[in-house]
A tleap script that builds the chain and sets N, CA, C and O, in Angstrom:
source leaprc.protein.ff14SB
mol = sequence {
  NMET PHE ALA ILE SER LEU THR ASN ILE PRO
  VAL PRO VAL SER THR THR LEU SER LYS PRO
  GLU THR SER TRP GLN LYS TYR VAL ARG GLU
  ARG GLN PRO GLU LEU GLN LYS LEU ASN GLU
  ALA LEU LYS SER GLY ASP LEU VAL ALA ALA
  GLN GLN ASP TYR ASN ASN LEU VAL ALA LEU
  GLY ASN ASN VAL ILE HIE ARG ASP ASN PRO
  PHE LEU ARG SER ASP ARG ALA LEU ASP PHE
  ASP ALA ILE GLY GLY ALA LEU GLN ASN GLY
  ASP LEU ALA GLY ALA ARG ARG ALA VAL ALA
  ALA LEU GLU ASN THR PHE GLN GLN LYS LYS
  VAL PRO PRO THR ASP PRO ALA ALA SER SER
  PRO THR ALA ALA ILE SER SER GLY ASN VAL
  ASN VAL ILE CALA
}
set mol.1.N position { 113.624 126.134 47.063 }
set mol.1.CA position { 113.778 125.563 48.259 }
set mol.1.C position { 113.955 124.920 48.166 }
set mol.1.O position { 114.026 124.268 47.124 }
set mol.2.N position { 114.362 124.361 50.269 }
set mol.2.CA position { 114.931 123.631 50.481 }
set mol.2.C position { 114.114 123.057 51.974 }
set mol.2.O position { 113.241 123.775 52.461 }
set mol.3.N position { 114.526 121.546 52.722 }
set mol.3.CA position { 113.800 121.295 53.609 }
set mol.3.C position { 114.350 120.932 54.010 }
set mol.3.O position { 115.002 120.016 53.510 }
set mol.4.N position { 114.617 121.569 55.840 }
set mol.4.CA position { 115.768 120.042 56.173 }
set mol.4.C position { 114.915 119.815 57.673 }
set mol.4.O position { 114.539 120.676 58.469 }
set mol.5.N position { 114.796 118.620 57.719 }
set mol.5.CA position { 114.031 117.856 58.952 }
set mol.5.C position { 115.336 117.338 59.839 }
set mol.5.O position { 116.240 116.577 59.495 }
set mol.6.N position { 115.047 118.228 61.491 }
set mol.6.CA position { 115.749 118.052 62.067 }
set mol.6.C position { 115.352 117.485 63.157 }
set mol.6.O position { 114.938 118.161 64.098 }
set mol.7.N position { 115.461 115.256 63.222 }
set mol.7.CA position { 114.630 114.625 64.132 }
set mol.7.C position { 115.250 113.698 64.686 }
set mol.7.O position { 116.159 113.100 64.110 }
set mol.8.N position { 114.687 113.304 66.437 }
set mol.8.CA position { 115.593 112.912 67.172 }
set mol.8.C position { 116.634 113.250 67.570 }
set mol.8.O position { 117.128 112.276 68.138 }
set mol.9.N position { 117.376 114.197 67.616 }
set mol.9.CA position { 118.181 115.152 68.150 }
set mol.9.C position { 117.938 114.947 69.584 }
set mol.9.O position { 116.827 115.271 70.005 }
set mol.10.N position { 118.677 114.531 70.282 }
set mol.10.CA position { 118.576 114.821 72.027 }
set mol.10.C position { 119.047 116.270 72.252 }
set mol.10.O position { 120.102 116.876 72.062 }
set mol.11.N position { 117.420 116.676 72.897 }
set mol.11.CA position { 117.551 117.809 73.571 }
set mol.11.C position { 118.992 117.455 75.141 }
set mol.11.O position { 119.202 116.495 75.883 }
set mol.12.N position { 119.662 118.903 74.962 }
set mol.12.CA position { 120.516 118.031 76.613 }
set mol.12.C position { 120.004 118.959 77.088 }
set mol.12.O position { 119.880 120.092 76.624 }
set mol.13.N position { 119.352 118.136 78.971 }
set mol.13.CA position { 119.001 118.323 79.728 }
set mol.13.C position { 119.835 118.409 80.661 }
set mol.13.O position { 120.288 117.325 81.029 }
set mol.14.N position { 120.431 119.863 81.501 }
set mol.14.CA position { 121.099 119.664 82.614 }
set mol.14.C position { 120.636 119.689 84.333 }
set mol.14.O position { 119.865 120.197 85.147 }
set mol.15.N position { 121.798 118.684 84.149 }
set mol.15.CA position { 121.554 117.739 85.498 }
set mol.15.C position { 121.678 118.938 87.065 }
set mol.15.O position { 121.287 118.537 88.161 }
set mol.16.N position { 122.272 120.373 86.880 }
set mol.16.CA position { 122.559 120.936 87.651 }
set mol.16.C position { 121.014 121.121 88.214 }
set mol.16.O position { 120.991 121.014 89.440 }
set mol.17.N position { 120.158 121.286 87.825 }
set mol.17.CA position { 118.484 121.312 88.418 }
set mol.17.C position { 118.136 120.371 88.497 }
set mol.17.O position { 116.908 120.335 88.417 }
set mol.18.N position { 118.516 119.600 88.608 }
set mol.18.CA position { 117.996 118.432 89.601 }
set mol.18.C position { 118.088 118.070 91.292 }
set mol.18.O position { 118.951 117.428 91.891 }
set mol.19.N position { 116.823 118.757 91.818 }
set mol.19.CA position { 116.705 118.532 93.290 }
set mol.19.C position { 117.091 117.939 94.032 }
set mol.19.O position { 118.004 117.369 93.434 }
set mol.20.N position { 117.107 117.293 95.820 }
set mol.20.CA position { 117.723 116.150 95.679 }
set mol.20.C position { 116.724 115.391 96.167 }
set mol.20.O position { 115.761 116.067 96.531 }
set mol.21.N position { 116.544 113.596 96.379 }
set mol.21.CA position { 115.646 113.248 96.265 }
set mol.21.C position { 114.897 113.705 97.800 }
set mol.21.O position { 115.589 114.252 98.659 }
set mol.22.N position { 113.303 113.396 98.054 }
set mol.22.CA position { 112.522 113.822 99.040 }
set mol.22.C position { 112.893 112.595 99.868 }
set mol.22.O position { 113.361 111.504 99.544 }
set mol.23.N position { 112.518 113.150 101.098 }
set mol.23.CA position { 112.051 111.175 102.224 }
set mol.23.C position { 110.758 110.984 101.348 }
set mol.23.O position { 110.339 109.842 101.534 }
set mol.24.N position { 110.134 111.537 100.645 }
set mol.24.CA position { 108.688 110.625 100.352 }
set mol.24.C position { 109.193 109.842 98.997 }
set mol.24.O position { 108.966 108.715 98.558 }
set mol.25.N position { 110.214 111.276 98.397 }
set mol.25.CA position { 110.737 109.991 97.170 }
set mol.25.C position { 111.149 108.719 97.402 }
set mol.25.O position { 110.862 107.714 96.751 }
set mol.26.N position { 111.920 108.825 98.481 }
set mol.26.CA position { 113.080 108.210 99.110 }
set mol.26.C position { 112.631 106.304 99.798 }
set mol.26.O position { 113.257 105.283 100.084 }
set mol.27.N position { 111.431 106.695 99.779 }
set mol.27.CA position { 110.014 106.259 100.701 }
set mol.27.C position { 108.944 104.811 99.352 }
set mol.27.O position { 108.438 103.696 99.227 }
set mol.28.N position { 109.154 105.645 98.958 }
set mol.28.CA position { 108.689 105.539 97.561 }
set mol.28.C position { 109.464 104.344 96.422 }
set mol.28.O position { 109.102 103.510 95.593 }
set mol.29.N position { 110.743 104.890 97.006 }
set mol.29.CA position { 111.671 103.917 95.778 }
set mol.29.C position { 111.858 102.375 96.491 }
set mol.29.O position { 111.932 101.247 96.004 }
set mol.30.N position { 111.894 102.866 97.809 }
set mol.30.CA position { 112.348 102.134 98.703 }
set mol.30.C position { 111.186 100.647 98.610 }
set mol.30.O position { 111.369 99.434 98.502 }
set mol.31.N position { 109.933 101.565 98.723 }
set mol.31.CA position { 109.211 99.994 99.416 }
set mol.31.C position { 108.894 99.724 97.825 }
set mol.31.O position { 107.973 100.528 97.685 }
set mol.32.N position { 109.096 98.991 96.284 }
set mol.32.CA position { 109.488 98.769 95.668 }
set mol.32.C position { 110.240 97.521 95.131 }
set mol.32.O position { 109.869 96.822 94.188 }
set mol.33.N position { 111.505 97.333 95.985 }
set mol.33.CA position { 111.683 96.436 96.127 }
set mol.33.C position { 111.343 95.303 97.186 }
set mol.33.O position { 111.185 94.111 96.920 }
set mol.34.N position { 111.269 95.833 98.295 }
set mol.34.CA position { 110.303 95.235 99.493 }
set mol.34.C position { 109.428 94.042 99.152 }
set mol.34.O position { 109.549 92.841 99.392 }
set mol.35.N position { 108.098 95.075 98.231 }
set mol.35.CA position { 107.179 94.806 97.259 }
set mol.35.C position { 107.521 93.680 96.736 }
set mol.35.O position { 106.913 92.642 96.996 }
set mol.36.N position { 108.328 93.724 96.098 }
set mol.36.CA position { 108.972 92.557 95.299 }
set mol.36.C position { 109.576 91.378 95.905 }
set mol.36.O position { 109.561 90.205 95.535 }
set mol.37.N position { 109.916 91.737 96.551 }
set mol.37.CA position { 111.368 90.805 97.838 }
set mol.37.C position { 109.570 89.589 98.253 }
set mol.37.O position { 109.391 88.395 98.017 }
set mol.38.N position { 108.437 90.827 99.035 }
set mol.38.CA position { 107.242 90.045 99.254 }
set mol.38.C position { 106.457 88.550 98.486 }
set mol.38.O position { 106.158 87.384 98.741 }
set mol.39.N position { 106.399 89.737 97.229 }
set mol.39.CA position { 105.864 88.792 95.766 }
set mol.39.C position { 106.451 87.562 95.272 }
set mol.39.O position { 105.890 86.641 94.679 }
set mol.40.N position { 107.919 87.712 95.677 }
set mol.40.CA position { 108.758 86.484 95.354 }
set mol.40.C position { 108.752 85.294 96.243 }
set mol.40.O position { 108.981 84.133 95.904 }
set mol.41.N position { 108.369 85.875 97.794 }
set mol.41.CA position { 108.700 84.770 99.209 }
set mol.41.C position { 107.283 84.504 98.538 }
set mol.41.O position { 107.270 83.293 98.318 }
set mol.42.N position { 106.054 85.076 98.097 }
set mol.42.CA position { 104.808 84.203 98.235 }
set mol.42.C position { 104.959 83.291 97.570 }
set mol.42.O position { 104.678 82.227 98.121 }
set mol.43.N position { 105.603 83.181 95.682 }
set mol.43.CA position { 105.426 82.748 95.133 }
set mol.43.C position { 106.682 81.731 95.118 }
set mol.43.O position { 106.682 81.058 94.088 }
set mol.44.N position { 107.191 81.596 95.536 }
set mol.44.CA position { 108.115 80.375 95.853 }
set mol.44.C position { 108.167 79.741 97.671 }
set mol.44.O position { 108.977 79.131 98.369 }
set mol.45.N position { 106.642 80.388 97.852 }
set mol.45.CA position { 106.011 79.002 99.017 }
set mol.45.C position { 106.267 78.862 100.309 }
set mol.45.O position { 105.776 77.990 101.024 }
set mol.46.N position { 107.202 79.888 100.723 }
set mol.46.CA position { 108.206 80.743 101.717 }
set mol.46.C position { 107.072 81.627 102.526 }
set mol.46.O position { 106.581 82.731 102.292 }
set mol.47.N position { 106.925 80.930 103.289 }
set mol.47.CA position { 105.865 81.790 104.503 }
set mol.47.C position { 106.093 82.349 105.653 }
set mol.47.O position { 105.261 82.837 106.417 }
set mol.48.N position { 107.804 82.241 105.839 }
set mol.48.CA position { 108.406 82.297 107.242 }
set mol.48.C position { 109.270 84.354 106.085 }
set mol.48.O position { 109.109 85.525 106.428 }
set mol.49.N position { 109.938 83.864 105.020 }
set mol.49.CA position { 109.830 85.268 104.871 }
set mol.49.C position { 109.570 86.253 103.651 }
set mol.49.O position { 110.128 87.108 102.962 }
set mol.50.N position { 108.289 85.545 103.836 }
set mol.50.CA position { 107.171 86.032 103.189 }
set mol.50.C position { 106.452 87.489 104.552 }
set mol.50.O position { 105.993 88.615 104.358 }
set mol.51.N position { 106.713 86.620 105.921 }
set mol.51.CA position { 106.357 87.034 107.293 }
set mol.51.C position { 107.388 88.523 107.612 }
set mol.51.O position { 107.183 89.704 107.892 }
set mol.52.N position { 108.451 87.717 107.396 }
set mol.52.CA position { 109.611 89.270 107.485 }
set mol.52.C position { 109.847 90.931 106.165 }
set mol.52.O position { 110.103 92.132 106.258 }
set mol.53.N position { 109.559 89.944 105.116 }
set mol.53.CA position { 109.249 90.800 103.835 }
set mol.53.C position { 107.994 91.651 104.208 }
set mol.53.O position { 108.142 92.868 104.098 }
set mol.54.N position { 106.720 91.171 104.652 }
set mol.54.CA position { 105.781 92.114 104.719 }
set mol.54.C position { 105.835 92.778 106.735 }
set mol.54.O position { 105.043 93.531 107.302 }
set mol.55.N position { 106.668 92.321 107.100 }
set mol.55.CA position { 107.045 93.296 108.483 }
set mol.55.C position { 108.619 94.366 108.668 }
set mol.55.O position { 109.117 95.214 109.408 }
set mol.56.N position { 108.967 93.348 107.034 }
set mol.56.CA position { 109.440 94.582 106.360 }
set mol.56.C position { 109.017 95.802 105.918 }
set mol.56.O position { 109.615 96.722 106.475 }
set mol.57.N position { 107.962 96.238 104.882 }
set mol.57.CA position { 107.119 96.782 104.501 }
set mol.57.C position { 106.582 97.941 105.335 }
set mol.57.O position { 106.711 99.124 105.018 }
set mol.58.N position { 105.707 97.299 106.898 }
set mol.58.CA position { 104.879 97.671 108.136 }
set mol.58.C position { 106.318 98.766 108.928 }
set mol.58.O position { 106.002 99.791 109.533 }
set mol.59.N position { 107.424 98.459 108.829 }
set mol.59.CA position { 108.092 98.803 109.606 }
set mol.59.C position { 108.678 99.894 108.523 }
set mol.59.O position { 108.683 101.045 108.960 }
set mol.60.N position { 109.060 99.763 107.489 }
set mol.60.CA position { 109.571 101.252 106.395 }
set mol.60.C position { 108.337 102.065 106.593 }
set mol.60.O position { 108.507 103.275 106.749 }
set mol.61.N position { 107.103 101.588 106.612 }
set mol.61.CA position { 105.534 102.715 106.597 }
set mol.61.C position { 105.300 102.845 108.200 }
set mol.61.O position { 104.094 102.909 108.435 }
set mol.62.N position { 106.064 102.901 109.316 }
set mol.62.CA position { 105.829 103.167 110.670 }
set mol.62.C position { 107.016 104.262 109.681 }
set mol.62.O position { 106.620 104.865 108.684 }
set mol.63.N position { 108.302 104.342 110.128 }
set mol.63.CA position { 109.134 105.072 110.192 }
set mol.63.C position { 108.982 106.333 109.065 }
set mol.63.O position { 109.219 107.481 109.441 }
set mol.64.N position { 108.686 106.134 108.042 }
set mol.64.CA position { 108.197 107.821 107.267 }
set mol.64.C position { 106.356 108.108 107.462 }
set mol.64.O position { 105.591 108.791 108.144 }
set mol.65.N position { 106.335 107.535 106.850 }
set mol.65.CA position { 104.324 107.937 107.754 }
set mol.65.C position { 104.395 107.600 108.934 }
set mol.65.O position { 104.131 108.629 109.556 }
set mol.66.N position { 104.602 106.728 109.705 }
set mol.66.CA position { 104.219 106.993 110.865 }
set mol.66.C position { 103.120 105.524 111.346 }
set mol.66.O position { 102.808 105.046 112.436 }
set mol.67.N position { 102.863 105.259 110.262 }
set mol.67.CA position { 101.637 104.501 110.507 }
set mol.67.C position { 101.630 102.742 110.595 }
set mol.67.O position { 100.911 102.877 109.605 }
set mol.68.N position { 101.706 101.615 110.761 }
set mol.68.CA position { 101.291 100.779 109.927 }
set mol.68.C position { 101.871 99.750 108.540 }
set mol.68.O position { 102.702 98.910 108.196 }
set mol.69.N position { 100.359 100.820 107.979 }
set mol.69.CA position { 100.096 100.649 106.500 }
set mol.69.C position { 101.021 101.128 106.079 }
set mol.69.O position { 101.711 101.790 106.854 }
set mol.70.N position { 101.289 101.041 105.149 }
set mol.70.CA position { 103.348 102.253 103.928 }
set mol.70.C position { 102.404 102.374 103.092 }
set mol.70.O position { 103.080 102.829 102.169 }
set mol.71.N position { 100.351 102.277 102.282 }
set mol.71.CA position { 99.730 102.909 101.411 }
set mol.71.C position { 99.245 103.828 102.219 }
set mol.71.O position { 99.331 103.821 103.447 }
set mol.72.N position { 98.574 104.870 101.343 }
set mol.72.CA position { 97.825 105.684 102.387 }
set mol.72.C position { 96.505 105.749 100.936 }
set mol.72.O position { 95.348 106.170 100.960 }
set mol.73.N position { 97.335 105.126 99.775 }
set mol.73.CA position { 95.473 105.089 99.297 }
set mol.73.C position { 94.246 104.041 99.819 }
set mol.73.O position { 94.580 102.901 99.493 }
set mol.74.N position { 93.686 104.041 100.119 }
set mol.74.CA position { 92.862 103.402 100.963 }
set mol.74.C position { 92.789 102.048 100.142 }
set mol.74.O position { 93.054 101.063 100.831 }
set mol.75.N position { 92.457 101.765 98.680 }
set mol.75.CA position { 92.478 100.291 97.815 }
set mol.75.C position { 93.671 99.956 98.169 }
set mol.75.O position { 94.159 99.025 97.528 }
set mol.76.N position { 94.263 100.391 98.941 }
set mol.76.CA position { 95.699 99.889 98.081 }
set mol.76.C position { 96.177 99.294 100.123 }
set mol.76.O position { 96.909 98.376 100.492 }
set mol.77.N position { 95.322 100.371 101.008 }
set mol.77.CA position { 95.390 100.176 102.361 }
set mol.77.C position { 95.325 98.736 102.427 }
set mol.77.O position { 96.277 97.962 102.523 }
set mol.78.N position { 93.726 98.384 102.345 }
set mol.78.CA position { 92.785 97.370 102.659 }
set mol.78.C position { 93.352 96.035 102.260 }
set mol.78.O position { 93.343 95.063 103.015 }
set mol.79.N position { 94.106 96.024 100.396 }
set mol.79.CA position { 95.079 94.962 99.417 }
set mol.79.C position { 95.987 94.963 101.221 }
set mol.79.O position { 95.779 94.128 102.102 }
set mol.80.N position { 96.480 95.568 101.264 }
set mol.80.CA position { 98.023 95.294 102.552 }
set mol.80.C position { 97.285 94.765 104.081 }
set mol.80.O position { 97.811 93.937 104.825 }
set mol.81.N position { 95.956 95.449 104.343 }
set mol.81.CA position { 96.299 94.450 105.443 }
set mol.81.C position { 95.502 93.205 105.527 }
set mol.81.O position { 95.410 92.567 106.576 }
set mol.82.N position { 94.555 92.638 103.706 }
set mol.82.CA position { 94.634 91.458 103.560 }
set mol.82.C position { 95.412 90.689 104.151 }
set mol.82.O position { 95.412 89.918 105.111 }
set mol.83.N position { 96.613 91.363 102.746 }
set mol.83.CA position { 97.805 90.228 102.608 }
set mol.83.C position { 98.558 89.749 104.030 }
set mol.83.O position { 98.966 88.606 104.238 }
set mol.84.N position { 98.675 91.185 105.211 }
set mol.84.CA position { 98.881 90.924 106.113 }
set mol.84.C position { 97.659 90.091 106.876 }
set mol.84.O position { 98.304 89.581 107.792 }
set mol.85.N position { 96.500 89.712 107.027 }
set mol.85.CA position { 95.488 88.894 107.477 }
set mol.85.C position { 95.715 87.584 107.129 }
set mol.85.O position { 95.459 86.685 107.930 }
set mol.86.N position { 96.277 87.299 105.750 }
set mol.86.CA position { 96.475 86.265 105.619 }
set mol.86.C position { 97.420 85.016 105.282 }
set mol.86.O position { 97.361 83.909 104.746 }
set mol.87.N position { 98.736 86.255 106.213 }
set mol.87.CA position { 100.124 85.242 106.160 }
set mol.87.C position { 99.865 84.825 107.714 }
set mol.87.O position { 100.012 83.696 108.183 }
set mol.88.N position { 99.341 86.285 108.573 }
set mol.88.CA position { 99.070 86.060 110.213 }
set mol.88.C position { 98.493 84.259 110.412 }
set mol.88.O position { 98.779 83.460 111.303 }
set mol.89.N position { 97.470 84.060 109.011 }
set mol.89.CA position { 96.514 82.539 109.487 }
set mol.89.C position { 97.193 82.165 108.916 }
set mol.89.O position { 97.091 81.082 109.491 }
set mol.90.N position { 98.250 81.898 107.890 }
set mol.90.CA position { 99.387 80.688 107.192 }
set mol.90.C position { 98.411 80.056 106.122 }
set mol.90.O position { 98.031 78.920 105.841 }
set mol.91.N position { 98.173 81.416 105.631 }
set mol.91.CA position { 97.312 81.469 103.948 }
set mol.91.C position { 97.920 81.992 103.232 }
set mol.91.O position { 97.716 83.205 103.190 }
set mol.92.N position { 99.212 81.310 102.078 }
set mol.92.CA position { 100.202 81.628 101.095 }
set mol.92.C position { 98.905 81.891 100.356 }
set mol.92.O position { 98.710 83.107 100.372 }
set mol.93.N position { 97.956 81.263 99.727 }
set mol.93.CA position { 97.037 81.675 98.573 }
set mol.93.C position { 96.558 82.912 98.864 }
set mol.93.O position { 96.993 83.968 98.406 }
set mol.94.N position { 95.914 82.815 99.413 }
set mol.94.CA position { 95.207 84.239 100.240 }
set mol.94.C position { 95.692 85.949 100.294 }
set mol.94.O position { 95.367 87.122 100.113 }
set mol.95.N position { 97.008 84.733 100.807 }
set mol.95.CA position { 98.141 86.308 100.025 }
set mol.95.C position { 98.452 87.028 99.431 }
set mol.95.O position { 98.637 88.243 99.497 }
set mol.96.N position { 98.572 85.999 98.500 }
set mol.96.CA position { 98.914 85.900 96.792 }
set mol.96.C position { 98.056 86.614 95.825 }
set mol.96.O position { 97.942 87.438 94.918 }
set mol.97.N position { 97.574 85.824 96.552 }
set mol.97.CA position { 95.657 86.837 95.372 }
set mol.97.C position { 96.168 88.345 96.417 }
set mol.97.O position { 95.728 89.246 95.703 }
set mol.98.N position { 96.627 88.845 97.285 }
set mol.98.CA position { 95.494 89.938 98.211 }
set mol.98.C position { 97.098 90.952 97.287 }
set mol.98.O position { 97.180 92.148 97.006 }
set mol.99.N position { 98.210 89.701 97.044 }
set mol.99.CA position { 98.962 90.645 96.534 }
set mol.99.C position { 99.151 91.346 94.903 }
set mol.99.O position { 99.866 92.221 94.413 }
set mol.100.N position { 97.989 90.341 94.363 }
set mol.100.CA position { 97.408 90.516 92.807 }
set mol.100.C position { 96.601 91.580 93.072 }
set mol.100.O position { 96.570 92.501 92.256 }
set mol.101.N position { 95.907 91.627 94.115 }
set mol.101.CA position { 95.027 92.838 94.227 }
set mol.101.C position { 95.655 94.202 94.185 }
set mol.101.O position { 95.212 94.960 93.322 }
set mol.102.N position { 96.812 94.738 95.136 }
set mol.102.CA position { 97.704 95.193 95.003 }
set mol.102.C position { 98.537 96.123 94.049 }
set mol.102.O position { 98.684 97.301 93.725 }
set mol.103.N position { 98.961 94.925 93.817 }
set mol.103.CA position { 99.862 95.513 91.915 }
set mol.103.C position { 98.660 95.777 90.410 }
set mol.103.O position { 98.703 96.270 89.283 }
set mol.104.N position { 97.629 95.052 91.351 }
set mol.104.CA position { 96.472 95.902 90.156 }
set mol.104.C position { 96.108 97.188 89.818 }
set mol.104.O position { 95.915 97.745 88.737 }
set mol.105.N position { 96.038 97.653 91.326 }
set mol.105.CA position { 96.376 98.480 91.411 }
set mol.105.C position { 97.164 99.835 90.871 }
set mol.105.O position { 96.548 100.850 90.547 }
set mol.106.N position { 98.371 99.736 90.826 }
set mol.106.CA position { 99.476 99.994 90.088 }
set mol.106.C position { 99.090 100.112 88.779 }
set mol.106.O position { 99.081 101.149 88.117 }
set mol.107.N position { 98.744 98.911 88.398 }
set mol.107.CA position { 97.971 98.947 86.994 }
set mol.107.C position { 97.528 99.454 85.996 }
set mol.107.O position { 97.843 99.483 84.806 }
set mol.108.N position { 96.505 99.987 86.812 }
set mol.108.CA position { 95.725 100.706 86.570 }
set mol.108.C position { 96.150 102.251 85.710 }
set mol.108.O position { 96.401 103.345 86.215 }
set mol.109.N position { 96.120 101.899 84.415 }
set mol.109.CA position { 96.579 103.419 83.312 }
set mol.109.C position { 95.654 104.444 83.629 }
set mol.109.O position { 94.547 104.353 84.160 }
set mol.110.N position { 96.171 105.266 83.290 }
set mol.110.CA position { 95.418 106.385 83.799 }
set mol.110.C position { 95.815 107.615 81.742 }
set mol.110.O position { 96.829 108.076 81.220 }
set mol.111.N position { 94.301 107.584 81.360 }
set mol.111.CA position { 94.680 108.524 80.252 }
set mol.111.C position { 94.960 109.695 80.227 }
set mol.111.O position { 94.112 110.561 80.441 }
set mol.112.N position { 95.907 109.893 80.024 }
set mol.112.CA position { 95.643 111.638 79.934 }
set mol.112.C position { 95.561 112.563 78.939 }
set mol.112.O position { 95.396 112.443 77.725 }
set mol.113.N position { 95.783 114.032 80.049 }
set mol.113.CA position { 93.644 114.540 79.432 }
set mol.113.C position { 94.774 115.451 78.163 }
set mol.113.O position { 95.990 115.580 78.028 }
set mol.114.N position { 93.327 116.009 77.294 }
set mol.114.CA position { 94.216 116.051 75.653 }
set mol.114.C position { 94.140 117.376 76.022 }
set mol.114.O position { 93.277 118.102 76.517 }
set mol.115.N position { 95.871 117.555 75.451 }
set mol.115.CA position { 96.281 119.536 75.108 }
set mol.115.C position { 95.783 119.311 74.014 }
set mol.115.O position { 95.609 118.235 73.443 }
set mol.116.N position { 95.439 120.794 73.567 }
set mol.116.CA position { 96.033 121.688 72.579 }
set mol.116.C position { 96.534 121.696 71.803 }
set mol.116.O position { 96.481 121.403 70.609 }
set mol.117.N position { 97.319 122.198 72.731 }
set mol.117.CA position { 98.593 122.588 72.457 }
set mol.117.C position { 99.222 121.428 71.801 }
set mol.117.O position { 99.747 121.736 70.732 }
set mol.118.N position { 99.288 120.627 72.009 }
set mol.118.CA position { 100.439 118.575 72.126 }
set mol.118.C position { 100.390 118.923 70.537 }
set mol.118.O position { 101.515 118.795 70.053 }
set mol.119.N position { 99.482 119.298 69.653 }
set mol.119.CA position { 98.965 119.329 68.572 }
set mol.119.C position { 100.337 121.052 67.355 }
set mol.119.O position { 100.588 121.118 66.152 }
set mol.120.N position { 100.722 121.886 68.400 }
set mol.120.CA position { 101.154 122.806 67.885 }
set mol.120.C position { 102.588 122.560 67.040 }
set mol.120.O position { 102.920 121.434 66.670 }
set mol.121.N position { 103.337 123.678 66.802 }
set mol.121.CA position { 104.682 124.007 66.581 }
set mol.121.C position { 105.110 123.953 67.442 }
set mol.121.O position { 106.070 123.183 67.429 }
set mol.122.N position { 104.835 124.617 68.777 }
set mol.122.CA position { 105.988 125.160 70.155 }
set mol.122.C position { 105.760 123.574 70.726 }
set mol.122.O position { 106.415 123.453 71.761 }
set mol.123.N position { 105.226 122.640 70.470 }
set mol.123.CA position { 105.224 121.711 70.819 }
set mol.123.C position { 106.321 120.668 70.239 }
set mol.123.O position { 106.690 119.769 70.995 }
set mol.124.N position { 106.855 120.746 68.938 }
set mol.124.CA position { 106.752 119.968 68.073 }
set mol.124.C position { 108.466 120.815 68.486 }
set mol.124.O position { 109.418 120.547 67.753 }
set mol.125.N position { 108.583 121.411 69.216 }
set mol.125.CA position { 110.034 121.778 69.109 }
set mol.125.C position { 110.155 121.573 70.305 }
set mol.125.O position { 111.361 121.573 70.552 }
set mol.126.N position { 109.189 121.282 71.785 }
set mol.126.CA position { 109.788 121.169 72.376 }
set mol.126.C position { 109.667 119.964 73.285 }
set mol.126.O position { 109.753 119.845 74.507 }
set mol.127.N position { 109.376 118.866 72.023 }
set mol.127.CA position { 109.533 117.112 71.950 }
set mol.127.C position { 111.050 116.452 70.976 }
set mol.127.O position { 111.694 115.490 70.557 }
set mol.128.N position { 110.871 117.969 71.102 }
set mol.128.CA position { 112.702 117.771 69.939 }
set mol.128.C position { 112.798 117.152 68.665 }
set mol.128.O position { 113.693 116.476 68.158 }
set mol.129.N position { 111.325 117.648 68.119 }
set mol.129.CA position { 111.523 116.971 66.946 }
set mol.129.C position { 111.309 118.652 65.983 }
set mol.129.O position { 110.449 119.476 66.295 }
set mol.130.N position { 111.707 118.726 65.517 }
set mol.130.CA position { 111.902 120.482 64.562 }
set mol.130.C position { 112.202 120.559 62.780 }
set mol.130.O position { 113.122 120.310 62.001 }
set mol.131.N position { 110.966 121.006 62.745 }
set mol.131.CA position { 111.273 121.020 61.108 }
set mol.131.C position { 111.801 121.998 61.174 }
set mol.131.O position { 112.071 122.458 62.283 }
set mol.132.N position { 112.218 122.825 59.743 }
set mol.132.CA position { 113.065 123.745 59.259 }
set mol.132.C position { 112.471 124.086 57.626 }
set mol.132.O position { 113.039 123.450 56.738 }
set mol.133.N position { 111.598 124.849 57.287 }
set mol.133.CA position { 111.276 124.826 55.475 }
set mol.133.C position { 111.424 126.530 55.234 }
set mol.133.O position { 110.766 127.498 55.616 }
set mol.134.N position { 113.180 126.274 54.026 }
set mol.134.CA position { 113.250 127.140 54.312 }
set mol.134.C position { 113.300 127.413 52.450 }
set mol.134.O position { 113.403 128.553 51.996 }
savepdb mol mol.pdb
quit
């Protein structure tokens, strides 16, 4: 009897089945760098740039979801509104705190549900680990 273990063999994924990017996916992808620019402007203390970056995010929300607030989740929308209020009052420290609160909503980790099939031999094959014993 001998054993052959094939692990870490890349499983080819066909790119011909990829779907074109939806407007929602594009919106989410575009919102990320705009948030980063806003955060950088706040860190550098550039109120004018921060206000412009905030306005760019508002415009992005208006163009895609037809709302002044680019976030659909209520906690994120409130944090975004707090950023705008602080910027309108020239409160960079308040805007920084609101950005930190907004970023925190993205960093909350979700625990995936337990999948009893994950320990099955089929799961090992689908993850690219194949063990052949003969």
